[in-house]
Every structure is written in structure tokens, then in C-alpha cells.
C-alpha angles and dihedrals in degrees: 000000000000117000136227112202119203122199114191124182122260116295137049092262088067094043096054097062089052090051091053090049090050092051091050091050094047093048095054097033106031118183092010098107140001115234127221121184116200110217120203114203115224105252096205105035137068107269098197095104092044092048091051092049091049092049089054092046091051089054098043097040106039090161089072122072116213115206118190118221105214114183124201093191119113117258130214116286132243091036117242121238111286086234093053107135091219096050097089092050092047093048093050091055091044091053097050095101090050091046090053093052092045096050091044090051093048091050095047094044091051091048096050093046093053095255128132133266132273098268096186144357115218115199133177117239095258087064097055088126085075089075087081091057097044091047090056091049093042093236116152106241129204129187118228107208108193095186128073127305087239092058090052090049089053094051093047090048094052095093089055092048090046091057094041098053129043101199136050118275089232088068095054123100116283097253095050114128127201119223114217123171111256095019134089109245110293119217110234089239089062099053116114116262090251091065103041105069117043091189093064125097090229091058091055092047089058093042088058089047090055090054099041105039094070087065089071123095094247149328122255109202130198095222139078131240098244092055097047105019094143096052096040090051093050091049094047092050093053095243094136100053124078093225091048090234117114125175116243117292120225114189103193103160168151089073116161137139091276113026093092098049096089089048097221088180087305141104126290101257133173132058094284096237096110094234096317132160108212090345100308129103111263114250093232089067090058089051089051089052088067096051128091120261115283092352102117128085112212113213115194135142103196132254094303101034106110119168124206117256093254091052092049090058090048091052089052092053092048094050093046094050093045090071090217128128112253146182111205128188109208121197119195115253116242113292111226101204122051092222094048114117119237108262120245120254090245091057093051093055133055115284111275093005097125092050094047095051099036093111095055108015135065124192121200124195118235103325145033130173094261100190093049090048093051091047093052116109092229094063114093104161142025129209100202142177088226097243105165096241090053090049092052092048091051092049092047090054096039096242117154116226146221109207123229105162118190112180149336113031093336095108090053089051087052091055089050094049096045106033103027114033095012097220096136147038120237127236117216120223136190125253088270092051095254118148115208124226090239092055093050092045093052096046094048091050091047092051095048102035117024142078092253091052090050091052091052090048090054093050092049090050090055091047089050090060090046091055092053091047091052092057095044123097106281092018122132096258094047090048089051090051091050090054091049094050090048089057091051092049090052091050097247 
């Protein structure tokens, strides 16, 4: 059987989107290809959590082979921060020799055992350095871009912007807006960090991406045409690339850990535990069971969204004064000393807060099963950091949003949600990024109990049906997948 090899960047958060793509492929084209995912261990971080997640994935997805890339080459010393924005790019380049040997071995082993060829290599955008390896081995290579089509348009347009302007966008006047094909005008304050400062190393990483990614055979996007029609059209027409030539665009989403569970003509996604933590149903779902339909605002900022202590207290005041029911996931602010004990939930929040809101509010420490929460009938709103996976999960479940972006391309996603498709309300923040309790209170009330909130709810409901149609047989995302598989079968 022919093989599709997937090469995500380091870390389980990059592996999981590839797993969902593999499941989607295998559901609609069973027995067409075997799938191997190359896993890169993090050289500077504890791998226990990643190893546990991979062990579970190996058990629950036996149709996927996980191959660990273990390098014996020396790495830079002293080690950079695990959160260094350049680390993923540097590791991809460092691992190219190992990638070459691995792909060559897979190809030769398959050939000698009577199997098929490697029909395609799918990489995420952090691993664009792999294009040098796959070109040498003559393996067609596609880039899986798990963020929005708008974010891809921005990256591909960076070389044009670099030549058009001579100074960093961060130095422009406050009301300056950047024009990017496929996007509504983006205020300079809402550009991703990678685009704002042309003196930074991160900027030049993404500038190289904008020049190199069009050399791939195509882009696989975790979105669907109805949601991002403007951006997908601009990409497909070559408006974002200097040369005017863009590889084919395949919008195959929305693919998340939950969108396939209901099987609306789609694949069976998710981890199969129904929102469990160690196999049991999370207690916050039982609390939601007791709440009225569409009455609860879910407040969550993703796995990396950590608010300062002062901001946590401000959120608490805003939620309390809003008068709305809420489910809030609180992550502990950074602890300065290694021997410092983790503070109690009570100490992180205003005195007496938990007692005062106990009849209409529920606070969860660190983690909640987000997809199961968003799919619960009691949830009627979502205060989100605008991470793309969170956006897709909200759209899939028809939940209107209040936007609170924190980093990366999240502010650009906010512009898209508020000004383009109008599926969310914006929060305003100060120059330091601080959101006041009054601002949060007003936006939550507006979302849950106003004419403008009702209009957003109606638009999200329509987009929810569009998402399900896209993943149904004959839908836009399934048709895009069929075209992609046809290319692989033809050896393109």
C-alpha cells in the first residue's frame, strides 16, 4: 500500500492536528494509503505528557503509525527557552539530515517488502526547511496550515509588504491599517508579532516562509469555504504571492478533536472519551446539566492563555457584575520561585467571590473539556482567546463569541470574526493589554441579552449548518479532499 508521511513540528499540539487530518482522510478514502506520522521529541522539555498522549493515540488510532525521530546530533548550548518563537524553525533545520535518512529508509523498506511508494509528505509550516529534503528525494510535499486562511494569506503576502514598506509596522501611526488580499483591513495593532517588527529574528523567519512555502505542491487548510470565502478565493487566485503563482488550495476543515464525533457525514474525530479526564466525565459537565438552555457564558483562554493575577481578579469582578451564568477556566499565573506552592483558587480571586456566585457561576482549575462544553445545550456564549481551533469548535457548535486575543495571530483572527463574518463582539483593552471589569461586564451582557447579540447568534447558527455541510459527503471540504487524493494517486 502507498504511504502518506506526515511531519508535524515539535510538541503534541502540532501532532494532534495531523492526527485529525489523517482520520479524516482514512474515513473518506479507506485502504487507499497507510499513514505514518513522524514525531520529534522536544530536546529541552520534559516529554512525559507528550509520551503519555502519544501512547493513548497509538492505542485509539491503530491505523496510524507513529515513528519517533531521535537525533544524536549535538544541539545548541545553553538551551533556549522552550517557548522561544524561533525554536521550532531552528529544530526543523537541525533535523533535516535525520529526516532524509528516515524518509529514505521508509521508502526503501516499503519497496523491498512489496509495498507502495511515499506518495506525499505533509509538513506543518514550522517545518518548511523539510522542502530541501523532499526535493532531493523527489517526494511531493504539501503544507498543512492549521490556522486560518487569513493567517496564511498574511504570511504569503509578507514579502510584498516587506518590499512596499521600509519601516516596521509597529512604528506607524496608531490608526494605520494594513491591506492584505483576502482580509478586511487589519489595524497595525492587530498584526501578529511575526509581522510587526522587521528587526526581529521571528519576522525574518516568517519572511522566509512567505518566500519558500509557495514552492510546495499545495496548501491543506483547516477551514471551510463558507467561513473564509474571501481569503480562500484570494489565495486560490494567486493574489498573495509576489510571483502570482500559488500552489493549489485545499480547504478541508473544520477538523478538530470533536467535529467528527456526531458523524454528520464526516469522520469519527476526537479521543473518544466524551470529554473525560482520565476516563471519567468532567464535573463541570454535570454542573452544566443543571443550567437552563443557552444561559451560560464559557470563559477560557486555551492551553497557553495565562492571565496575570491582577487581570484574573478583574475578570472575576466583571463576571460577577454581569449577572450572567458562567463557567470559567482559571489557570495559575506564573510562579516566580521554584519552591513556591501553587496558590489556592480562593487566593487568586476576590475575597468571597466563589461564595457570592455559587448559584450561577462555576470555576474550574486549569482545564476543562472545551469541545464538550461548547457542544452542551446550556452554553450560549464563549469568551475566547481566538485561537483557531477554539474558533472552529465554537462555529461547529453554533456558539457566539466575545474576542479576547492574547498572542500570535489571534488578534488577526479577532478582526476576521468581528469585522468580516461578524460572529463575535470585540473586547477593548488598554495600551498595556489590560481589560477592565466594566468592559467585560458590558460585552458579556451585550452578547447574552441584546439585539446585537441576537444577530450574532443567528449568523453563528447559519455558519454551524455550513460547517456540517462542508464535512458531509459532497460538501466543499470532502470535495477538496477528493481532489487532493486524486493528485496523490496520479503521483503529483
